[in-house]
DSSP file (Angstrom, degrees, kcal/mol; ACC not computed):
  #  RESIDUE AA STRUCTURE BP1 BP2  ACC     N-H-->O    O-->H-N    N-H-->O    O-->H-N    TCO  KAPPA ALPHA  PHI   PSI    X-CA   Y-CA   Z-CA
    1    1 A M              0   0    0      0, 0.0     0, 0.0     0, 0.0     0, 0.0   0.000 360.0 360.0 360.0 -46.7    7.5   57.3  -51.8
    2    2 A W    >   -     0   0    0      3,-0.0     3,-1.5     0, 0.0     2,-0.1  -0.953 360.0-120.3-110.7 125.5    9.8   59.6  -53.9
    3    3 A P  T 3  S+     0   0    0      0, 0.0     3,-0.1     0, 0.0     0, 0.0  -0.365  95.3  20.7 -63.9 140.3    8.4   60.9  -57.2
    4    4 A G  T 3  S+     0   0    0      1,-0.3     2,-0.3    -2,-0.1     0, 0.0   0.505  87.2 139.3  82.9   5.0   10.4   59.9  -60.3
    5    5 A T    <   -     0   0    0     -3,-1.5    -1,-0.3     1,-0.1     2,-0.1  -0.652  55.3-116.4 -84.7 135.7   12.1   56.9  -58.6
    6    6 A L    >>  -     0   0    0     -2,-0.3     3,-0.9     1,-0.1     4,-0.7  -0.385  14.9-126.7 -69.8 147.6   12.4   53.8  -60.7
    7    7 A L  H >> S+     0   0    0      1,-0.3     4,-1.1     2,-0.2     3,-0.5   0.815 109.0  63.8 -63.9 -29.4   10.6   50.7  -59.5
    8    8 A A  H 3> S+     0   0    0      1,-0.2     4,-1.9     2,-0.2    -1,-0.3   0.782  92.2  64.5 -66.8 -26.5   13.9   48.8  -59.6
    9    9 A S  H <> S+     0   0    0     -3,-0.9     4,-2.2     1,-0.2    -1,-0.2   0.883  99.1  52.4 -65.0 -36.8   15.3   51.0  -56.9
   10   10 A Y  H <X S+     0   0    0     -4,-0.7     4,-2.4    -3,-0.5    -1,-0.2   0.874 107.9  51.9 -65.6 -36.4   12.8   49.7  -54.5
   11   11 A A  H  X S+     0   0    0     -4,-1.1     4,-2.5     2,-0.2    -2,-0.2   0.888 108.4  50.6 -66.0 -38.7   13.9   46.2  -55.3
   12   12 A V  H  X S+     0   0    0     -4,-1.9     4,-2.4     2,-0.2    -2,-0.2   0.915 111.5  47.9 -64.0 -44.9   17.5   47.1  -54.6
   13   13 A V  H  X S+     0   0    0     -4,-2.2     4,-2.2     2,-0.2    -2,-0.2   0.922 114.0  46.2 -62.1 -45.8   16.6   48.6  -51.3
   14   14 A A  H  X S+     0   0    0     -4,-2.4     4,-2.4     2,-0.2    -2,-0.2   0.891 112.7  50.1 -66.7 -39.6   14.5   45.5  -50.3
   15   15 A A  H  X S+     0   0    0     -4,-2.5     4,-2.7     2,-0.2    -2,-0.2   0.910 110.8  50.0 -65.2 -41.9   17.2   43.1  -51.4
   16   16 A G  H  X S+     0   0    0     -4,-2.4     4,-2.3     2,-0.2    -2,-0.2   0.906 111.9  46.9 -63.5 -42.4   19.8   44.9  -49.5
   17   17 A A  H  X S+     0   0    0     -4,-2.2     4,-2.0     2,-0.2     5,-0.2   0.910 113.3  49.0 -65.6 -42.6   17.8   44.9  -46.3
   18   18 A F  H  X S+     0   0    0     -4,-2.4     4,-2.4     1,-0.2     5,-0.3   0.932 112.5  47.5 -62.0 -46.1   16.9   41.2  -46.7
   19   19 A L  H  X S+     0   0    0     -4,-2.7     4,-2.2     1,-0.2     6,-0.4   0.907 110.2  53.9 -63.1 -40.9   20.6   40.3  -47.3
   20   20 A A  H  X>S+     0   0    0     -4,-2.3     5,-1.0    -5,-0.2     4,-0.9   0.914 115.5  37.3 -59.7 -45.8   21.7   42.4  -44.3
   21   21 A V  H  <5S+     0   0    0     -4,-2.0    -1,-0.2     2,-0.2    -2,-0.2   0.839 117.2  49.7 -80.6 -32.8   19.4   40.7  -41.8
   22   22 A S  H  <5S+     0   0    0     -4,-2.4    -2,-0.2    -5,-0.2    -1,-0.2   0.875 122.7  31.0 -75.5 -35.7   19.6   37.2  -43.2
   23   23 A Q  H  <5S-     0   0    0     -4,-2.2    -1,-0.2    -5,-0.3    -2,-0.2   0.554 100.8-130.2 -97.0  -8.7   23.4   37.1  -43.3
   24   24 A R  T  <5S+     0   0    0     -4,-0.9    -3,-0.2    -5,-0.3    -4,-0.1   0.865  75.1 113.8  58.2  39.9   23.9   39.4  -40.3
   25   25 A M     >< +     0   0    0     -5,-1.0     4,-2.2    -6,-0.4     5,-0.2  -0.655  34.6 169.5-136.0  77.2   26.4   41.5  -42.3
   26   26 A P  H  > S+     0   0    0      0, 0.0     4,-1.9     0, 0.0     5,-0.2   0.884  77.1  47.2 -63.0 -41.5   24.8   45.0  -42.8
   27   27 A V  H  > S+     0   0    0      1,-0.2     4,-2.3     2,-0.2     5,-0.2   0.927 113.5  48.3 -67.5 -43.2   27.8   46.8  -44.1
   28   28 A T  H  > S+     0   0    0      1,-0.2     4,-2.8     2,-0.2     5,-0.2   0.887 109.2  54.7 -62.6 -39.6   28.6   44.0  -46.6
   29   29 A A  H  X S+     0   0    0     -4,-2.2     4,-2.4     2,-0.2    -1,-0.2   0.896 108.3  48.1 -62.4 -40.9   25.0   44.0  -47.7
   30   30 A V  H  X S+     0   0    0     -4,-1.9     4,-2.1     2,-0.2     5,-0.2   0.934 114.0  46.1 -63.9 -46.9   25.1   47.7  -48.5
   31   31 A V  H  X S+     0   0    0     -4,-2.3     4,-2.6     1,-0.2     5,-0.2   0.925 114.9  47.2 -63.1 -44.7   28.3   47.4  -50.5
   32   32 A L  H  X S+     0   0    0     -4,-2.8     4,-2.8     2,-0.2     5,-0.3   0.907 111.1  51.0 -65.3 -42.5   27.2   44.3  -52.4
   33   33 A A  H  X S+     0   0    0     -4,-2.4     4,-1.3    -5,-0.2     6,-0.3   0.906 116.1  41.2 -64.1 -40.8   23.8   45.8  -53.3
   34   34 A L  H  X>S+     0   0    0     -4,-2.1     4,-1.3    -5,-0.2     5,-0.8   0.887 118.6  45.6 -73.6 -37.8   25.3   49.0  -54.6
   35   35 A E  H  <5S+     0   0    0     -4,-2.6    -2,-0.2    -5,-0.2    -3,-0.2   0.923 113.7  45.9 -71.8 -46.3   28.2   47.3  -56.4
   36   36 A F  H  <5S+     0   0    0     -4,-2.8    -1,-0.2    -5,-0.2    -2,-0.2   0.857 120.9  37.9 -69.2 -35.1   26.3   44.5  -58.0
   37   37 A T  H  <5S-     0   0    0     -4,-1.3    -1,-0.2    -5,-0.3    -2,-0.2   0.680  94.0-135.5 -91.8 -16.7   23.5   46.7  -59.3
   38   38 A G  T  <5 -     0   0    0     -4,-1.3    -3,-0.2    -5,-0.1    -4,-0.1   0.863  40.7-177.1  65.2  34.0   25.5   49.8  -60.2
   39   39 A S      < -     0   0    0     -5,-0.8    -1,-0.1    -6,-0.3     2,-0.0  -0.168  25.2-106.7 -66.3 158.1   22.9   51.9  -58.6
   40   40 A Q    >   -     0   0    0      1,-0.1     3,-1.3    -3,-0.1     4,-0.2  -0.247  33.0-102.6 -75.6 170.1   22.9   55.7  -58.5
   41   41 A Q  G >  S+     0   0    0      1,-0.3     3,-1.0     2,-0.2     4,-0.5   0.653 112.7  77.0 -70.2 -15.1   23.8   57.6  -55.4
   42   42 A E  G 3  S+     0   0    0      1,-0.2    -1,-0.3     2,-0.1     3,-0.1   0.659  91.3  55.2 -69.4 -14.1   20.1   58.4  -54.9
   43   43 A V  G <> S+     0   0    0     -3,-1.3     4,-2.2     1,-0.1    -1,-0.2   0.601  86.1  82.2 -92.0 -12.8   19.6   54.9  -53.5
   44   44 A V  H <> S+     0   0    0     -3,-1.0     4,-2.6    -4,-0.2     5,-0.2   0.925  90.8  45.7 -64.0 -48.7   22.2   55.1  -50.8
   45   45 A I  H  > S+     0   0    0     -4,-0.5     4,-2.4     2,-0.2     5,-0.2   0.941 115.6  45.3 -65.9 -48.9   20.2   56.9  -48.1
   46   46 A P  H  > S+     0   0    0      0, 0.0     4,-2.4     0, 0.0    -1,-0.2   0.891 114.0  51.4 -60.7 -35.5   17.1   54.7  -48.5
   47   47 A L  H  X S+     0   0    0     -4,-2.2     4,-2.6     2,-0.2    -2,-0.2   0.929 110.1  47.8 -65.8 -44.8   19.2   51.6  -48.6
   48   48 A L  H  X S+     0   0    0     -4,-2.6     4,-2.4     2,-0.2    -1,-0.2   0.914 113.2  48.6 -61.3 -43.2   21.1   52.6  -45.4
   49   49 A L  H  X S+     0   0    0     -4,-2.4     4,-2.3     2,-0.2    -2,-0.2   0.905 112.9  47.4 -63.7 -42.2   17.8   53.4  -43.6
   50   50 A A  H  X S+     0   0    0     -4,-2.4     4,-2.6    -5,-0.2    -2,-0.2   0.898 112.7  48.4 -67.1 -41.3   16.2   50.0  -44.7
   51   51 A V  H  X S+     0   0    0     -4,-2.6     4,-2.5     2,-0.2     5,-0.2   0.904 112.1  49.4 -67.3 -40.6   19.3   48.0  -43.6
   52   52 A A  H  X S+     0   0    0     -4,-2.4     4,-2.3    -5,-0.2    -2,-0.2   0.929 113.8  46.2 -63.6 -43.6   19.4   49.8  -40.2
   53   53 A G  H  X S+     0   0    0     -4,-2.3     4,-2.5     2,-0.2    -2,-0.2   0.913 114.3  47.0 -64.1 -43.3   15.7   49.1  -39.7
   54   54 A A  H  X S+     0   0    0     -4,-2.6     4,-2.5     2,-0.2    -2,-0.2   0.892 112.9  49.1 -68.0 -39.0   16.0   45.5  -40.8
   55   55 A T  H  X S+     0   0    0     -4,-2.5     4,-2.1     2,-0.2    -2,-0.2   0.904 112.8  47.4 -66.5 -41.2   19.0   44.9  -38.6
   56   56 A A  H  X S+     0   0    0     -4,-2.3     4,-2.3    -5,-0.2    -2,-0.2   0.920 113.5  48.0 -64.9 -44.4   17.3   46.5  -35.6
   57   57 A T  H  X S+     0   0    0     -4,-2.5     4,-2.4     1,-0.2    -2,-0.2   0.909 110.9  51.1 -64.4 -41.5   14.2   44.5  -36.1
   58   58 A G  H  X S+     0   0    0     -4,-2.5     4,-1.8     1,-0.2    -1,-0.2   0.904 110.6  48.8 -61.9 -41.7   16.1   41.2  -36.6
   59   59 A A  H  X>S+     0   0    0     -4,-2.1     5,-2.1     2,-0.2     4,-1.0   0.886 111.5  49.6 -65.8 -39.2   18.0   41.9  -33.3
   60   60 A L  H  <5S+     0   0    0     -4,-2.3     3,-0.2     1,-0.2    -2,-0.2   0.902 111.4  48.4 -65.3 -40.7   14.8   42.6  -31.5
   61   61 A L  H  <5S+     0   0    0     -4,-2.4    -1,-0.2     1,-0.2    -2,-0.2   0.821 111.4  49.8 -71.3 -30.3   13.1   39.4  -32.8
   62   62 A R  H  <5S-     0   0    0     -4,-1.8    -1,-0.2    -5,-0.2    -2,-0.2   0.679 110.8-125.7 -77.9 -17.0   16.2   37.3  -31.9
   63   63 A G  T  <5S+     0   0    0     -4,-1.0     2,-0.3     1,-0.3    -3,-0.2   0.738  74.0 102.0  78.9  24.0   16.0   38.9  -28.4
   64   64 A T      < -     0   0    0     -5,-2.1    -1,-0.3    -6,-0.2     2,-0.2  -0.890  66.8-124.5-131.5 164.0   19.6   40.1  -28.5
   65   65 A T     >  -     0   0    0     -2,-0.3     4,-1.8    -3,-0.1    -9,-0.0  -0.584  39.8 -99.0 -97.6 170.2   21.5   43.3  -29.1
   66   66 A A  H  > S+     0   0    0     -2,-0.2     4,-0.8     1,-0.2     3,-0.3   0.931 121.4  43.0 -60.8 -50.0   24.1   43.7  -31.8
   67   67 A P  H >> S+     0   0    0      0, 0.0     4,-0.7     0, 0.0     3,-0.7   0.889 114.4  51.4 -64.5 -36.5   27.2   43.2  -29.5
   68   68 A A  H 34 S+     0   0    0      1,-0.2     3,-0.5     2,-0.2    -2,-0.2   0.787 100.9  63.1 -70.7 -25.7   25.6   40.4  -27.6
   69   69 A A  H 3< S+     0   0    0     -4,-1.8    -1,-0.2    -3,-0.3    -3,-0.1   0.781  98.8  55.8 -68.7 -25.6   24.8   38.6  -30.9
   70   70 A R  H << S+     0   0    0     -4,-0.8    -1,-0.2    -3,-0.7    -2,-0.2   0.754  92.2  85.3 -78.6 -23.8   28.5   38.3  -31.6
   71   71 A E  S  < S-     0   0    0     -4,-0.7     2,-0.4    -3,-0.5    -3,-0.0  -0.501  87.4-112.5 -79.7 147.8   29.3   36.5  -28.3
   72   72 A K        -     0   0    0     -2,-0.2    -1,-0.1     1,-0.0    -2,-0.1  -0.626  29.3-138.7 -77.9 134.0   28.9   32.8  -28.1
   73   73 A R        -     0   0    0     -2,-0.4     2,-0.1    -4,-0.1    -1,-0.0  -0.733  21.1-110.8 -92.3 141.5   26.1   31.7  -25.9
   74   74 A P              0   0    0      0, 0.0    -1,-0.1     0, 0.0     0, 0.0  -0.449 360.0 360.0 -69.1 144.6   26.5   28.8  -23.5
   75   75 A R              0   0    0     -2,-0.1    -2,-0.0     0, 0.0     0, 0.0   0.396 360.0 360.0-102.6 360.0   24.5   25.7  -24.5
């Protein structure tokens, strides 16, 4: 997508998006992905976009919005 980008950067972005949606902690996923990999600042914007997209998709597939997902549903 971006010329000159390392292949490992794509893996960091994908891992951050997966972690965000699977654990339902998008901010923590971004911080962990950047901290654990020591990535450059060039990865921040694609990572944020991927995490936002994954979080929105996860919420749509669950049939809830972000604030409603935090509330306990009656059983």
